[in-house]
C-alpha positions as CSV (number, residue, x, y, z in Angstrom):
1,M,0.0,0.0,0.0
2,T,1.3,3.5,-0.9
3,E,2.0,5.6,2.2
4,W,3.2,9.0,3.1
5,R,5.4,9.5,6.2
6,V,5.4,12.7,8.3
7,L,8.9,13.4,9.8
8,R,10.2,15.8,12.4
9,Q,13.6,17.3,12.9
10,G,14.3,18.9,16.3
11,D,16.7,21.7,17.0
12,D,19.3,19.0,18.0
13,G,19.2,17.8,14.4
14,N,17.7,14.4,15.2
15,Q,14.9,13.1,13.0
16,A,11.8,11.2,14.2
17,L,8.8,9.6,12.6
18,V,5.6,11.4,13.6
19,G,3.0,9.4,11.6
20,V,2.2,7.4,8.6
21,H,-0.8,8.2,6.3
22,A,-2.4,6.3,3.4
23,D,-3.5,9.6,1.8
24,R,-1.2,12.5,0.7
25,V,-3.7,15.2,1.7
26,E,-4.0,13.8,5.2
27,A,-0.2,13.8,5.5
28,L,0.1,17.4,4.4
29,A,-2.7,18.4,6.7
30,S,-0.9,16.8,9.6
31,V,2.2,18.9,8.9
32,L,0.0,22.1,8.7
33,A,-1.7,21.2,12.0
34,L,1.7,20.6,13.7
35,E,3.2,23.8,12.4
36,S,0.2,26.0,13.4
37,G,-0.1,28.0,16.6
38,Y,2.9,29.1,18.6
39,P,6.4,29.4,17.0
40,H,8.6,26.3,17.5
41,K,12.0,25.1,16.4
42,Q,10.9,21.7,14.9
43,L,10.8,21.1,11.2
44,Y,8.1,18.9,9.7
45,W,7.8,17.5,6.2
46,V,6.2,14.7,4.2
47,E,8.1,11.9,2.5
48,G,6.3,9.7,-0.1
49,P,5.2,9.7,-3.8
50,A,4.6,13.1,-5.3
51,T,1.5,11.8,-7.2
52,P,-1.3,14.1,-6.1
53,A,-4.5,13.0,-4.5
54,C,-6.3,15.8,-6.4
55,A,-5.2,15.8,-10.0
56,D,-6.7,19.3,-10.7
57,V,-8.9,22.0,-9.2
58,D,-12.1,20.1,-10.3
59,A,-11.1,17.1,-8.2
60,L,-10.1,19.5,-5.4
61,L,-13.6,21.0,-5.3
62,D,-15.1,17.6,-4.8
63,R,-12.6,16.9,-2.0
64,L,-13.5,20.1,-0.2
65,A,-17.2,19.3,-0.3
66,D,-16.3,15.9,1.2
67,V,-14.4,17.7,4.0
68,G,-17.5,19.7,4.8
69,E,-19.6,16.6,5.0
70,A,-17.1,14.9,7.3
71,L,-17.1,17.9,9.7
72,Q,-20.8,18.5,9.7
73,N,-21.3,16.9,13.1
74,E,-17.8,17.6,14.4
75,R,-17.5,21.4,14.2
76,T,-19.6,24.5,13.7
77,L,-18.8,26.7,10.7
78,L,-17.4,29.3,13.1
79,E,-15.0,26.7,14.6
80,L,-13.9,25.5,11.1
81,L,-13.2,29.1,10.0
82,L,-11.3,29.8,13.2
83,G,-9.2,26.7,12.5
84,L,-8.7,27.8,8.9
85,W,-7.4,31.2,10.1
86,L,-4.9,29.5,12.4
87,V,-3.5,27.1,9.8
88,S,-3.5,29.5,6.9
89,R,-0.9,31.7,8.5
90,T,1.6,28.9,8.0
91,M,1.2,29.2,4.2
92,A,0.7,33.0,4.1
93,H,3.9,33.7,2.1
94,A,3.4,30.9,-0.4
95,E,1.3,30.9,-3.6
96,P,-0.1,29.7,-5.9
97,H,-1.2,26.4,-4.2
98,E,-1.4,23.0,-5.7
99,P,-4.8,21.3,-5.2
100,D,-3.5,18.9,-2.5
101,A,-2.1,21.9,-0.5
102,V,-5.5,23.6,-0.6
103,A,-7.3,20.4,0.4
104,A,-4.8,19.9,3.3
105,L,-5.4,23.5,4.4
106,F,-9.1,22.9,4.9
107,T,-8.5,19.4,6.3
108,A,-6.1,20.7,8.9
109,A,-8.6,23.4,9.8
110,G,-10.9,20.6,11.0
111,K,-8.2,19.0,13.1
112,V,-6.4,21.7,15.0
113,D,-7.5,22.9,18.4
114,V,-9.9,25.7,17.8
115,P,-8.3,29.1,18.6
116,R,-10.2,31.6,20.7
117,F,-12.2,34.3,19.0
118,E,-10.2,37.6,19.5
119,Q,-12.4,40.5,20.7
120,R,-10.3,43.0,18.8
121,W,-11.6,41.6,15.5
122,R,-15.1,43.1,16.1
123,A,-13.8,46.7,15.9
124,A,-11.1,46.1,13.3
125,D,-11.3,47.6,9.9
126,L,-11.5,44.5,7.7
127,S,-12.3,46.2,4.5
128,Y,-10.0,46.6,1.5
129,E,-9.6,49.4,-1.1
130,R,-9.2,47.2,-4.2
131,P,-12.3,46.0,-6.2
132,D,-11.4,42.4,-5.2
133,P,-9.5,41.0,-2.2
134,V,-5.9,40.4,-3.3
135,G,-3.3,38.0,-1.8
136,Y,-3.2,36.6,1.7
137,D,-4.2,40.0,3.2
138,G,-7.4,40.0,1.2
139,F,-8.1,36.4,2.0
140,E,-7.6,37.0,5.7
141,R,-9.8,40.1,5.7
142,V,-12.6,38.1,4.1
143,L,-12.1,35.2,6.5
144,L,-12.1,37.4,9.6
145,S,-15.1,39.3,8.3
146,Q,-17.0,36.0,8.1
147,I,-15.7,34.9,11.5
148,V,-17.0,38.1,13.2
149,D,-20.4,37.7,11.5
150,L,-20.6,34.1,12.6
151,D,-19.7,35.0,16.2
152,Q,-22.6,37.5,16.2
153,F,-24.9,34.8,14.7
154,A,-23.8,32.4,17.5
155,A,-25.0,35.0,20.1
156,N,-28.3,35.7,18.1
157,P,-29.1,32.6,15.9
158,P,-30.7,33.5,12.6
159,G,-33.6,31.1,12.9
160,K,-34.7,27.9,11.1
161,Y,-35.3,29.6,7.8
162,A,-31.8,31.1,7.6
163,G,-30.9,29.0,4.6
164,L,-33.3,31.1,2.5
165,G,-31.1,34.0,3.2
166,V,-30.5,36.4,6.1
167,S,-29.0,39.9,6.2
168,I,-27.0,40.3,9.3
169,Q,-27.6,43.4,11.4
170,R,-24.0,44.3,12.4
171,S,-23.7,45.6,15.9
172,P,-23.0,49.4,16.5
173,G,-19.3,50.1,16.9
174,T,-18.1,47.2,14.8
175,G,-15.5,47.9,12.2
176,A,-15.9,47.8,8.4
177,R,-16.0,44.4,6.8
178,S,-15.0,43.1,3.4
179,T,-18.0,40.8,3.0
180,P,-21.7,41.5,2.1
181,R,-24.3,41.4,4.9
182,S,-26.2,38.5,3.1
183,W,-25.7,34.9,4.4
184,H,-27.1,31.6,3.1
185,N,-24.9,28.9,4.5
186,F,-24.2,28.4,8.2
187,E,-22.8,24.8,8.6
188,P,-19.6,23.2,7.2
189,A,-21.3,20.9,4.8
190,G,-23.5,23.6,3.1
191,Y,-20.8,26.2,3.2
192,L,-18.1,24.1,1.5
193,D,-20.6,22.4,-0.9
194,C,-21.9,25.7,-2.1
195,A,-18.4,27.2,-2.3
196,S,-17.3,24.3,-4.4
197,S,-20.4,24.4,-6.6
198,G,-20.2,28.2,-7.0
199,Y,-16.5,28.3,-7.8
200,G,-16.8,25.4,-10.3
201,S,-19.6,27.1,-12.2
202,V,-18.4,30.7,-12.0
203,R,-14.6,30.7,-11.8
204,L,-13.2,27.4,-12.9
205,S,-11.4,27.0,-16.2
206,P,-10.6,23.5,-17.5
207,A,-6.9,24.2,-17.5
208,Q,-6.7,25.5,-13.9
209,L,-4.2,23.6,-11.8
210,T,-3.7,25.9,-8.8
211,M,-5.5,28.3,-6.6
212,D,-3.9,31.4,-5.1
213,W,-5.1,33.5,-2.1
214,T,-7.2,35.8,-4.2
215,E,-9.1,32.8,-5.7
216,L,-9.4,31.3,-2.2
217,A,-11.0,34.5,-1.0
218,E,-13.5,34.2,-3.8
219,Y,-14.1,30.7,-2.7
220,L,-14.9,31.8,0.8
221,L,-17.3,34.5,-0.4
222,L,-19.2,31.9,-2.5
223,G,-19.5,29.7,0.6
224,Q,-21.3,32.5,2.3
225,L,-23.5,33.6,-0.6
226,Y,-24.0,30.8,-3.1
227,E,-27.3,28.9,-3.0
């Protein structure tokens, strides 16, 4: 059976086996989860065949929808996006991303300990001046805008008909956001399924083999808005 090994090198130079996975995405996600959070001196990497689990972005979108289904009863959408914020910082200076790396990003978001919501986000200016969110900064502004909205929804649930569409009434004193007020998807399965469906129909070209942070920001927006 094909396998991918996750290895660690400590600051003493010694190497150790951390885990063995039968899936490349799971191995990459393990590294992202281990590298997230507080700075550390260990180095982590994956050894194994370079053959991708997701051959192209089309296969990636199917994989991401599956991630949402798997997490449906494990995490709230707020918890998933908080995890995504935590692990994404590990990749902030790298782009574009191969499909397996993007799949690993969302997979790791469902595995890490959920970071605490930071109160400062409520008053932060999360808007951007460009017509579209660009780069990691734009991605993070979209992601944090959604996190702040979902935190408000957690305190005041939108009701059983929320899937038909809800316009959030943002609290006085909150900062500007980079996302619309309209929401349609409030759970991991619906959010990632609609993001994948929307991105596939609106943005995807047959030749696309990578996704950058700007495209991932668009993916997040579709998760919120697409029906």
